[in-house]
C-alpha positions in Angstrom: 23.4 53.7 -6.7 20.8 52.0 -9.1 20.9 48.5 -7.1 20.9 50.2 -3.6 18.4 52.5 -4.8 16.3 50.1 -6.3 16.5 48.1 -2.5 15.1 51.5 -1.2 12.6 52.3 -3.7 10.8 48.8 -2.5 11.1 49.6 1.3 9.3 52.9 0.0 6.5 51.0 -2.3 5.5 49.4 1.0 5.5 52.2 3.1 3.2 53.7 0.1 5.4 56.0 -1.1 6.1 56.3 -4.9 9.7 57.7 -6.6 9.2 58.6 -10.2 11.2 60.7 -12.5 10.6 61.3 -16.5 12.5 63.5 -19.3 11.0 66.7 -19.0 12.8 68.9 -21.8 15.7 67.7 -24.6 16.7 70.3 -26.6 13.7 72.8 -26.2 11.4 69.8 -26.2 9.1 69.6 -23.6 7.1 66.8 -21.9 4.0 67.1 -19.9 5.1 68.3 -16.6 3.8 66.8 -13.6 0.7 67.8 -11.7 2.1 68.6 -8.3 0.4 72.1 -7.4 -2.8 71.3 -7.9 -3.3 69.2 -4.4 -6.7 68.3 -4.5 -8.5 65.3 -4.6 -8.4 65.5 -8.8 -4.8 67.0 -8.9 -3.6 64.2 -6.8 -5.7 61.6 -8.4 -4.2 62.9 -12.1 -0.5 63.0 -10.4 -0.9 59.2 -9.4 -1.7 58.6 -13.0 1.2 60.0 -14.5 3.3 58.1 -12.2 1.8 55.1 -13.2 2.0 55.7 -17.0 5.4 55.6 -16.4 5.7 52.3 -14.7 4.3 50.9 -17.8 7.5 49.8 -19.2 8.2 52.1 -21.7 11.9 52.5 -23.1 11.5 56.4 -23.1 10.8 58.0 -19.9 7.6 60.7 -20.8 4.3 60.7 -19.9 3.8 62.5 -23.7 4.9 59.4 -26.1 4.5 62.1 -29.0 6.7 64.7 -27.6 9.0 61.8 -26.7 9.2 61.0 -30.7 10.4 64.6 -31.2 13.0 64.8 -28.5 14.4 61.0 -30.1 14.6 63.0 -33.1 16.5 66.0 -32.0 18.9 63.4 -30.1 19.9 61.3 -33.3 19.9 64.9 -35.7 23.1 66.5 -32.8 24.4 62.4 -33.0 24.7 63.2 -36.7 26.1 66.9 -36.6 28.3 65.5 -34.0 27.3 67.4 -30.9 25.0 67.0 -27.8 22.2 68.2 -26.4 21.6 68.7 -22.6 17.8 68.2 -20.9 15.8 68.4 -17.7 14.6 65.6 -15.5 11.4 65.9 -13.4 11.0 64.2 -10.4 8.0 63.5 -8.0 7.7 61.9 -4.6 4.4 61.0 -3.3 2.8 59.7 0.1 6.0 61.1 2.2 4.4 61.8 5.6 4.7 65.1 7.4 8.1 66.3 8.9 10.7 64.3 7.3 14.2 66.1 7.5 15.7 69.0 9.4 16.3 72.7 9.0 19.5 74.3 7.6 22.0 71.9 6.8 20.5 68.7 7.4 16.9 70.2 5.7 15.1 67.8 3.2 16.2 69.8 -0.1 20.0 70.1 0.9 20.1 66.1 1.6 18.6 65.7 -1.8 21.1 68.6 -3.4 24.1 66.9 -1.2 23.4 63.6 -3.3 21.3 64.6 -7.0 25.0 67.2 -7.7 26.9 63.5 -7.6 25.1 62.3 -10.3 27.6 63.2 -13.7 26.4 66.2 -15.7 24.1 68.0 -13.2 23.9 71.8 -13.3 21.1 72.9 -11.8 18.1 71.9 -9.1 14.7 73.8 -8.4 12.2 72.5 -5.9 9.0 73.2 -6.8 8.4 76.5 -8.5 11.8 77.0 -8.2 13.8 79.8 -10.0 9.8 81.0 -11.1 9.4 82.0 -7.4 11.8 84.8 -7.8 9.3 86.4 -10.3 6.8 86.1 -8.0 5.3 88.7 -4.7 5.1 86.4 -1.2 1.3 86.7 -1.8 1.4 84.4 -5.0 3.7 82.1 -3.9 2.6 81.3 -0.6 0.5 78.2 -0.2 -3.0 78.9 1.4 -3.7 75.7 4.2 -7.6 75.0 4.0 -8.8 71.8 5.5 -9.5 68.8 3.1 -10.8 66.0 4.3 -10.7 66.2 8.2 -6.9 67.5 7.6 -5.0 70.6 7.0 -3.2 70.7 3.4 -2.4 73.3 0.8 -4.6 74.6 -1.6 -1.0 75.1 -4.3 1.9 73.7 -3.7 4.6 75.6 -5.3 7.2 75.0 -2.2 7.5 71.3 -3.4 6.7 69.7 -1.0 9.2 71.3 1.2 9.2 74.0 3.8 11.6 74.7 6.3 14.1 71.7 5.1 10.9 69.5 6.5 8.4 67.9 4.2 5.2 69.1 4.1 2.8 65.9 2.9 2.4 67.5 -0.3 4.0 65.5 -3.8 8.1 66.5 -3.4 8.9 67.6 -6.5 12.2 69.0 -8.2 13.8 69.4 -11.6 17.2 68.7 -12.6 19.6 70.1 -15.4 22.0 68.3 -17.3 24.7 69.8 -19.6 25.1 68.6 -23.0 27.9 65.9 -22.8 31.4 67.5 -23.3 33.1 64.3 -25.3 31.9 65.2 -28.6 33.4 64.2 -32.0 33.4 67.6 -33.8 36.6 69.2 -33.8 37.1 71.9 -31.2 39.6 74.4 -30.2 41.9 73.2 -27.8 45.7 73.2 -26.7 49.3 71.0 -27.0 50.4 70.7 -23.1 53.5 69.6 -24.7 54.2 72.3 -27.4 51.9 74.6 -25.9 50.4 75.8 -29.5 46.9 75.7 -30.8 45.5 72.6 -31.5 42.3 70.6 -32.8 40.6 68.3 -30.3 37.5 65.4 -31.6 37.3 63.0 -29.0 36.7 59.6 -30.8 34.8 56.5 -29.3 30.9 55.7 -27.6 29.3 58.7 -25.6 26.0 59.7 -24.9 24.8 62.4 -27.0 22.0 63.0 -24.0 22.5 62.5 -20.3 19.3 63.5 -19.5 17.8 59.9 -20.8 20.2 58.1 -18.7 19.9 59.9 -15.7 15.9 58.9 -14.9 16.5 55.6 -13.5 19.6 56.9 -11.3 17.7 60.2 -10.1 14.8 57.6 -8.9 17.6 55.5 -7.4 19.6 58.6 -5.6 16.0 60.2 -4.6 14.8 56.5 -2.8 17.9 56.3 -0.6 18.1 60.2 1.0 14.1 59.6 1.3 14.5 56.6 3.2 17.8 57.5 5.4 15.6 60.5 6.4 12.5 59.0 7.5 14.2 56.2 9.3 17.0 59.3 10.6 12.9 60.9 12.1 11.7 57.3 13.3 8.8 57.8 10.4 9.0 54.7 8.6 9.6 50.8 10.0 11.7 48.6 8.0 11.8 44.6 8.3 15.3 44.3 7.0 14.3 40.2 7.4 11.6 40.9 4.5 13.3 44.3 2.9 
């Protein structure tokens, strides 16, 4: 996935489309979220700065490095306690043209969800405001339209860059939740399938303590593949395969 996704990422960058992900939360410790709900010129500039920050070669993909250090401590504490922790990753895609995707089953959300849930340990996905939108009125969740720099734009981006299965031109934003790894050294209750009696299970060997850390580049790769495929299907991108 990461090899194929790396090629797709390079093709998208040449078309002015950036895909960036980071760890949003681990064990209750939160990183700064992407600035994707402010579609003003200042808001888009802030988002671009955040994306650029994540591209500076840091080995732990967070925007706020101080929060990242606390996350590392929580991961090591869970490891010392023979346990694991879950996490949430956030992804933003900028530079998308309007109209990528399709209604219903071939919608951009549907295509991304299908692929993203193929990443092991994934348990939840939300686009834009996500579950928080269920607590809002329609008048609060709708994104008002205005004219900005000679084109139609939204004031907010609760929709996360997708409406009716189609890209709106606003930054596409989603969050992906990962369960705590189930293979842990701590002794757990189980059943002996031979005897049918209660037994204790302790998994030995090397296992990740938190899937969210390794998931970041995989999320970027999977997202790039889905986005490139959708753009090619709708003839919204031209690819020179001899140079790609």
